DOSERO-917890 format. One line per 3 residues: number of its first residue (from 1); their letters; for each residue x, y, z of C-alpha. Coordinates in steps of 0.5 Angstrom, whole numbers, padded with zeros to 4 digits. Layout:
NUM = A = X,Y,Z; ...
END
This chain:
1 = XXX = 0288,0081,0360; 0285,0074,0360; 0288,0068,0356
4 = XXX = 0284,0062,0354; 0285,0055,0351; 0280,0050,0349
7 = XXX = 0281,0043,0347; 0276,0038,0344; 0278,0030,0342
10 = XXX = 0277,0028,0335; 0274,0021,0337; 0273,0017,0343
13 = XXX = 0279,0014,0347; 0284,0020,0346; 0287,0022,0352
16 = XXX = 0287,0030,0353; 0291,0029,0360; 0298,0030,0356
19 = XXX = 0296,0036,0352; 0293,0039,0358; 0299,0038,0362
22 = XXX = 0303,0041,0356; 0299,0047,0356; 0300,0049,0363
25 = XXX = 0307,0048,0362; 0307,0053,0357; 0304,0059,0360
28 = XXX = 0311,0063,0361; 0312,0063,0354; 0305,0065,0352
31 = XXX = 0302,0070,0357; 0307,0076,0357; 0306,0078,0364
34 = XXX = 0310,0076,0371; 0307,0069,0373; 0306,0071,0380
37 = XXX = 0301,0075,0378; 0297,0070,0374; 0290,0066,0377
40 = XXX = 0288,0060,0374; 0281,0056,0373; 0279,0050,0369
43 = XXX = 0274,0046,0366; 0275,0039,0364; 0271,0033,0362
46 = XXX = 0273,0027,0358; 0273,0029,0351; 0274,0037,0352
49 = XXX = 0277,0042,0357; 0278,0049,0358; 0283,0053,0361
52 = XXX = 0283,0060,0363; 0288,0065,0366; 0288,0072,0368
55 = XXX = 0292,0077,0371; 0286,0082,0373; 0287,0081,0381
58 = XXX = 0282,0087,0384; 0278,0087,0378; 0272,0085,0382
61 = XXX = 0266,0087,0377; 0269,0083,0371; 0266,0076,0370
64 = XXX = 0269,0070,0373; 0275,0067,0369; 0270,0061,0367
67 = XXX = 0262,0062,0368; 0260,0055,0370; 0254,0052,0368
70 = XXX = 0251,0044,0369; 0255,0041,0364; 0260,0046,0361
73 = XXX = 0263,0053,0362; 0264,0060,0359; 0270,0064,0358
76 = XXX = 0270,0071,0356; 0275,0077,0354; 0274,0084,0353
79 = XXX = 0268,0088,0355; 0260,0087,0355; 0256,0093,0355
82 = XXX = 0251,0089,0360; 0253,0084,0364; 0246,0081,0363
85 = XXX = 0249,0079,0357; 0254,0074,0360; 0248,0069,0361
88 = XXX = 0245,0070,0354; 0252,0067,0352; 0252,0061,0356
91 = XXX = 0245,0060,0356; 0244,0060,0348; 0244,0053,0344
94 = XXX = 0249,0056,0339; 0253,0062,0340; 0251,0064,0333
97 = XXX = 0244,0066,0336; 0246,0072,0340; 0253,0075,0338
100 = XXX = 0249,0080,0333; 0245,0083,0338; 0250,0084,0344
103 = XXX = 0254,0091,0345; 0261,0091,0347; 0268,0089,0345
106 = XXX = 0269,0082,0346; 0270,0074,0344; 0268,0068,0348
109 = XXX = 0270,0061,0348; 0264,0056,0351; 0265,0048,0353
112 = XXX = 0261,0042,0354; 0263,0035,0354; 0264,0033,0347
115 = XXX = 0263,0040,0344; 0267,0047,0344; 0265,0053,0341
118 = XXX = 0268,0060,0340; 0266,0067,0337; 0268,0073,0335
121 = XXX = 0265,0080,0335; 0264,0084,0328; 0271,0087,0329
124 = XXX = 0275,0081,0332; 0279,0086,0336; 0280,0080,0341
127 = XXX = 0282,0075,0337; 0281,0067,0337; 0286,0062,0334
130 = XXX = 0284,0055,0332; 0289,0049,0330; 0288,0041,0330
133 = XXX = 0293,0035,0330; 0291,0028,0329; 0288,0028,0336
136 = XXX = 0285,0034,0338; 0282,0041,0335; 0284,0047,0339
139 = XXX = 0282,0054,0340; 0285,0060,0344; 0286,0067,0345
142 = XXX = 0294,0066,0344; 0296,0064,0337; 0303,0061,0340
145 = XXX = 0299,0057,0345; 0295,0054,0340; 0301,0052,0336
148 = XXX = 0305,0049,0341; 0300,0045,0344; 0298,0043,0337
151 = XXX = 0305,0042,0335; 0308,0038,0341; 0311,0044,0344
154 = XXX = 0316,0046,0338; 0315,0052,0333; 0314,0051,0326
157 = XXX = 0314,0057,0322; 0309,0059,0316; 0314,0063,0313
160 = XXX = 0311,0065,0306; 0305,0068,0310; 0310,0073,0313
163 = XXX = 0311,0076,0307; 0305,0081,0309; 0309,0082,0316
166 = XXX = 0314,0085,0312; 0310,0089,0307; 0305,0092,0312
169 = XXX = 0307,0090,0319; 0301,0086,0320; 0297,0081,0317
172 = XXX = 0293,0082,0311; 0290,0075,0311; 0287,0070,0317
175 = XXX = 0294,0067,0317; 0299,0067,0323; 0307,0066,0323
178 = XXX = 0305,0059,0326; 0304,0053,0321; 0297,0051,0322
181 = XXX = 0294,0056,0326; 0289,0061,0323; 0285,0067,0326
184 = XXX = 0278,0066,0326; 0274,0072,0322; 0270,0077,0324
187 = XXX = 0263,0076,0326; 0265,0068,0326; 0263,0062,0331
190 = XXX = 0267,0056,0331; 0263,0050,0333; 0267,0043,0334
193 = XXX = 0262,0037,0336; 0263,0030,0335; 0270,0031,0332
196 = XXX = 0268,0035,0327; 0269,0043,0326; 0264,0048,0323
199 = XXX = 0265,0055,0322; 0260,0060,0320; 0261,0067,0319
202 = XXX = 0256,0073,0318; 0258,0078,0313; 0259,0085,0315
205 = XXX = 0253,0090,0313; 0252,0093,0307; 0252,0101,0307
208 = XXX = 0245,0104,0306; 0245,0110,0301; 0246,0117,0304
211 = XXX = 0240,0120,0307; 0237,0125,0302; 0233,0130,0307
214 = XXX = 0235,0133,0314; 0231,0129,0318; 0234,0123,0315
217 = XXX = 0241,0125,0316; 0239,0127,0324; 0236,0120,0325
220 = XXX = 0242,0117,0322; 0247,0121,0327; 0242,0120,0333
223 = XXX = 0242,0112,0332; 0250,0112,0331; 0250,0117,0337
226 = XXX = 0246,0113,0341; 0250,0107,0340; 0256,0110,0342
229 = XXX = 0253,0113,0349; 0250,0106,0350; 0257,0103,0350
232 = XXX = 0260,0108,0355; 0254,0108,0360; 0257,0103,0364
235 = XXX = 0263,0108,0366; 0258,0112,0369; 0259,0108,0376
238 = XXX = 0267,0108,0375; 0270,0109,0382; 0276,0114,0379
241 = XXX = 0276,0118,0373; 0277,0115,0366; 0284,0116,0363
244 = XXX = 0283,0119,0356; 0289,0119,0351; 0288,0126,0348
247 = XXX = 0291,0128,0341; 0289,0134,0337; 0286,0130,0332
250 = XXX = 0279,0128,0330; 0278,0121,0334; 0280,0122,0341
253 = XXX = 0276,0129,0341; 0270,0125,0339; 0271,0120,0345
256 = XXX = 0272,0127,0349; 0265,0129,0347; 0262,0122,0348
259 = XXX = 0265,0122,0355; 0262,0129,0356; 0255,0127,0354
262 = XXX = 0255,0121,0357; 0257,0124,0364; 0263,0120,0365
265 = XXX = 0268,0123,0369; 0275,0123,0366; 0281,0126,0365
268 = XXX = 0286,0127,0359; 0293,0125,0358; 0298,0127,0352
271 = XXX = 0304,0124,0350; 0309,0129,0346; 0314,0135,0347
274 = XXX = 0311,0142,0349; 0311,0144,0342; 0308,0139,0338
277 = XXX = 0301,0140,0335; 0298,0135,0339; 0300,0137,0346
280 = XXX = 0298,0145,0344; 0291,0143,0341; 0289,0138,0347
283 = XXX = 0290,0143,0352; 0285,0147,0349; 0280,0141,0348
286 = XXX = 0281,0140,0356; 0280,0147,0357; 0274,0148,0354
289 = XXX = 0271,0141,0357; 0274,0144,0364; 0278,0137,0365
292 = XXX = 0285,0135,0368; 0290,0135,0363; 0297,0132,0363
295 = XXX = 0303,0132,0358; 0308,0126,0358; 0314,0128,0355
298 = XXX = 0319,0123,0351; 0325,0122,0355; 0330,0127,0353
301 = XXX = 0338,0128,0354; 0339,0133,0359; 0341,0138,0353
304 = XXX = 0334,0136,0350; 0337,0135,0343; 0336,0128,0343
307 = XXX = 0331,0123,0345; 0333,0116,0348; 0329,0110,0346
310 = XXX = 0330,0102,0347; 0335,0099,0343; 0332,0095,0337
313 = XXX = 0333,0088,0340; 0330,0090,0346; 0324,0093,0343
316 = XXX = 0323,0088,0338; 0323,0082,0344; 0318,0086,0348
319 = XXX = 0313,0087,0341; 0314,0080,0339; 0313,0077,0346
322 = XXX = 0307,0081,0347; 0304,0081,0340; 0306,0074,0338
325 = XXX = 0310,0076,0331; 0303,0079,0328; 0305,0087,0329
328 = XXX = 0312,0090,0327; 0317,0093,0332; 0316,0099,0328
331 = XXX = 0309,0100,0333; 0310,0103,0340; 0307,0098,0344
334 = XXX = 0304,0099,0351; 0309,0096,0356; 0307,0092,0362
337 = XXX = 0305,0095,0368; 0301,0092,0374; 0294,0091,0372
340 = XXX = 0290,0097,0374; 0282,0097,0374; 0283,0105,0372
343 = XXX = 0279,0105,0366; 0282,0108,0360; 0280,0110,0353
346 = XXX = 0283,0113,0346; 0281,0115,0339; 0284,0108,0336
349 = XXX = 0280,0105,0330; 0276,0111,0330; 0277,0111,0322
352 = XXX = 0271,0106,0322; 0267,0112,0323; 0270,0116,0317
355 = XXX = 0270,0110,0312; 0276,0105,0314; 0282,0106,0309
358 = XXX = 0278,0111,0305; 0280,0116,0311; 0287,0117,0308
361 = XXX = 0284,0116,0301; 0286,0122,0297; 0283,0120,0290
364 = XXX = 0277,0116,0290; 0276,0114,0282; 0276,0107,0281
367 = XXX = 0283,0106,0278; 0286,0110,0284; 0282,0105,0289
370 = XXX = 0284,0099,0286; 0291,0102,0286; 0291,0103,0293
373 = XXX = 0288,0095,0294; 0294,0093,0290; 0299,0097,0294
376 = XXX = 0296,0094,0300; 0298,0087,0298; 0304,0088,0293
379 = XXX = 0307,0094,0296; 0315,0094,0295; 0314,0088,0290
382 = XXX = 0321,0088,0287; 0324,0086,0294; 0320,0080,0294
385 = XXX = 0322,0073,0292; 0317,0070,0286; 0314,0065,0291
388 = XXX = 0312,0071,0296; 0309,0075,0291; 0305,0070,0288
391 = XXX = 0302,0068,0295; 0301,0076,0296; 0297,0076,0289
394 = XXX = 0293,0070,0291; 0291,0074,0298; 0289,0080,0294
397 = XXX = 0285,0077,0288; 0278,0076,0292; 0279,0084,0294
400 = XXX = 0281,0086,0287; 0275,0082,0284; 0270,0086,0289
403 = XXX = 0274,0093,0287; 0270,0093,0280; 0264,0092,0284
406 = XXX = 0264,0097,0290; 0271,0100,0291; 0268,0104,0297
409 = XXX = 0266,0098,0300; 0272,0094,0299; 0277,0100,0303
412 = XXX = 0271,0100,0308; 0271,0093,0310; 0279,0092,0309
415 = XXX = 0280,0096,0315; 0275,0093,0319; 0277,0086,0317
418 = XXX = 0285,0087,0317; 0287,0093,0320; 0283,0093,0326
421 = XXX = 0282,0085,0326; 0289,0083,0325; 0294,0090,0327
424 = XXX = 0289,0093,0332; 0288,0086,0335; 0295,0084,0336
427 = XXX = 0298,0091,0338; 0293,0092,0343; 0295,0086,0347
430 = XXX = 0300,0091,0351; 0295,0095,0354; 0291,0089,0356
433 = XXX = 0296,0087,0360; 0295,0093,0364; 0288,0094,0364
436 = XXX = 0282,0093,0360; 0281,0099,0355; 0274,0101,0354
439 = XXX = 0273,0102,0346; 0267,0105,0344; 0269,0105,0336
442 = XXX = 0270,0097,0337; 0263,0096,0340; 0259,0091,0336
445 = XXX = 0253,0095,0336; 0257,0101,0334; 0261,0098,0328
448 = XXX = 0254,0095,0325; 0251,0102,0326; 0257,0105,0323
451 = XXX = 0258,0100,0317; 0251,0101,0315; 0252,0109,0313
454 = XXX = 0254,0111,0306; 0261,0110,0305; 0262,0117,0302
457 = XXX = 0258,0121,0307; 0263,0118,0312; 0269,0119,0308
460 = XXX = 0267,0127,0308; 0268,0127,0315; 0261,0130,0316
463 = XXX = 0259,0124,0320; 0264,0125,0326; 0264,0133,0325
466 = XXX = 0256,0132,0327; 0257,0127,0332; 0262,0132,0336
469 = XXX = 0257,0138,0335; 0251,0134,0338; 0255,0131,0344
472 = XXX = 0259,0137,0346; 0257,0143,0342; 0263,0148,0340
475 = XXX = 0269,0142,0340; 0268,0141,0333; 0271,0148,0332
478 = XXX = 0277,0148,0335; 0283,0147,0330; 0285,0140,0328
481 = XXX = 0292,0137,0328; 0293,0136,0320; 0288,0137,0315
484 = XXX = 0282,0141,0316; 0275,0137,0316; 0274,0134,0309
487 = XXX = 0267,0136,0307; 0269,0144,0309; 0276,0144,0305
490 = XXX = 0276,0149,0300; 0269,0152,0302; 0266,0158,0306
493 = XXX = 0263,0156,0313; 0256,0156,0313; 0253,0161,0318
496 = XXX = 0247,0156,0320; 0247,0149,0319; 0241,0144,0319
499 = XXX = 0243,0141,0326; 0243,0148,0329; 0236,0150,0332
502 = XXX = 0238,0157,0333; 0243,0162,0330; 0250,0161,0333
505 = XXX = 0252,0166,0338; 0258,0170,0336; 0264,0169,0341
508 = XXX = 0271,0171,0340; 0275,0166,0337; 0282,0164,0340
511 = XXX = 0288,0164,0335; 0290,0158,0332; 0295,0154,0336
514 = XXX = 0302,0156,0333; 0305,0149,0329; 0310,0146,0333
517 = XXX = 0316,0141,0331; 0312,0135,0330; 0319,0131,0329
520 = XXX = 0318,0123,0330; 0324,0119,0331; 0321,0113,0328
523 = XXX = 0320,0117,0322; 0327,0120,0322; 0331,0115,0325
526 = XXX = 0338,0118,0323; 0344,0114,0321; 0346,0111,0328
529 = XXX = 0339,0107,0328; 0339,0106,0321; 0346,0102,0322
532 = XXX = 0343,0098,0327; 0337,0096,0324; 0341,0094,0317
535 = XXX = 0347,0091,0321; 0342,0086,0324; 0338,0085,0318
538 = XXX = 0343,0083,0313; 0347,0079,0318; 0340,0074,0318
541 = XXX = 0339,0075,0310; 0339,0067,0310; 0333,0067,0314
544 = XXX = 0330,0072,0310; 0332,0069,0303; 0325,0065,0302
547 = XXX = 0322,0072,0303; 0326,0077,0300; 0332,0078,0295
550 = XXX = 0339,0079,0297; 0341,0084,0292; 0335,0088,0294
553 = XXX = 0336,0087,0301; 0343,0090,0301; 0341,0096,0296
556 = XXX = 0335,0098,0301; 0340,0099,0307; 0346,0102,0303
559 = XXX = 0344,0109,0304; 0346,0112,0311; 0339,0113,0313
562 = XXX = 0334,0108,0311; 0328,0112,0306; 0323,0107,0309
565 = XXX = 0324,0106,0316; 0317,0102,0317; 0320,0097,0312
568 = XXX = 0326,0097,0316; 0323,0095,0322; 0318,0090,0319
571 = XXX = 0325,0087,0316; 0328,0087,0323; 0322,0084,0326
574 = XXX = 0321,0078,0322; 0329,0077,0322; 0328,0077,0329
577 = XXX = 0322,0072,0329; 0325,0067,0324; 0332,0067,0328
580 = XXX = 0329,0065,0335; 0328,0072,0339; 0322,0069,0342
583 = XXX = 0321,0064,0346; 0327,0065,0349; 0331,0070,0354
586 = XXX = 0331,0077,0354; 0337,0081,0350; 0343,0082,0354
589 = XXX = 0343,0089,0351; 0340,0095,0356; 0343,0101,0354
592 = XXX = 0338,0106,0350; 0340,0109,0343; 0341,0116,0343
595 = XXX = 0337,0120,0337; 0338,0127,0335; 0332,0131,0335
598 = XXX = 0331,0135,0328; 0329,0142,0329; 0325,0146,0324
601 = X = 0329,0152,0321
END
């Protein structure tokens, strides 16, 4: 993981030395790794500076923390498909000149005397935050760091912005929990020069009409397939196999097919009980590809009638520390381990290839899609105060205006802009601490190619199906966990399709895996965990009074088992945040919580 902080004076005569000292002193609060594992680098002039830290010891193939040039330096986090592109980033007169052409998942900060630039790629999966005070402009990769330096080391909450954290568990805006700190948008460049700040943004590409001929469809699939293969080509030279988190779904299966087609050595890991469909189906995929497969079961009691999970206070502290209050403790964040150069992958954010939020959209009428957008921004409206609801409506308004013009595009772009650009960007911090996962679905070129395809075609799931069949023929026929391929639902399978050059060979089909118990403790928390969540939140109702109504809050936790576990965790997270859970010492509680496993009858 890499942490950067850049600063530029607003005018001549401003001494940046004190702010540099403050930034260095705050590292323990903003870099969620043991400080003894951290290396540092700096570039400092009279009116601008760039500080960089990393825990990537042993990652020799990575660019230096700061790539220096005659009059400045460049810092880059994430991965580029070609290391030659590092030179393009540092030599371009303006980062706007090159960002659209680069393949990879990355962000960049560049400094020169009197000038500071920072840029995000098309998903902003690697965040950049910015703020200012009377003397300085600041940009950085950790929102809390930017805020504390701008605010003299003190925390000031952007309370009304946290309403969306309670509703959704992440931000549906460019806001942060910290007053005055904003997330830079996707495909954006911030340029600070001579004390003035300018931000330019490239709009996400519009989708082209669906191809109408078999040849045009093949060409579209080929272009996206080629972009995916190019994204993993650097992995062909890895010294040890890539570890793929494999489930029974669509997206990690496409990753397996991609690694197979790209001739990248890899192995697979699946988390879950032996009876879970993810485990059963992942075993079949691994057997078909002849790769090593490991199953990691959850921690259970000796009698295997319950699971043991961290106490909510422990879980929340770790999530807030890693994700800076921009992801709910409902989410399972990868815990810290020493940095490893072993490349890892998963199917996370593969929904980009299936239409973004359209992938889970049942009814596709304009009315239904508008209702979906309203629910994103105004979910659980009776729970919230008038001020919180008014703020939510102001955030929803531009998206609701677009729904009337092109509802398919709205659900597609909402996903990239916020689900990936805010939730995924925050949640992946946990994994970045222990390695640099390669994520082809978030590759700049892949995203641009995918968003250029018709949303209704991607929503049908035929694009992903055909990609898998092109990259690893036969893998697309193994049963899916959950619902079948959308474009095949209710239809008899054709004996021969356009992508097959000859009739399929008849082979014996293995029986479908028996469905197991897919119980999950997060969605079925039981009475004990529900009581722990409710007690904590209700004790801190005063801190939440600016966001939620007290009577509604009491009613929400009145049942023995909470009916909306995610909302309960979201409330717990924001309550902890506003009452100072972090920065601070870890909670003293160490005993895990026992949750009984609900068996199917």
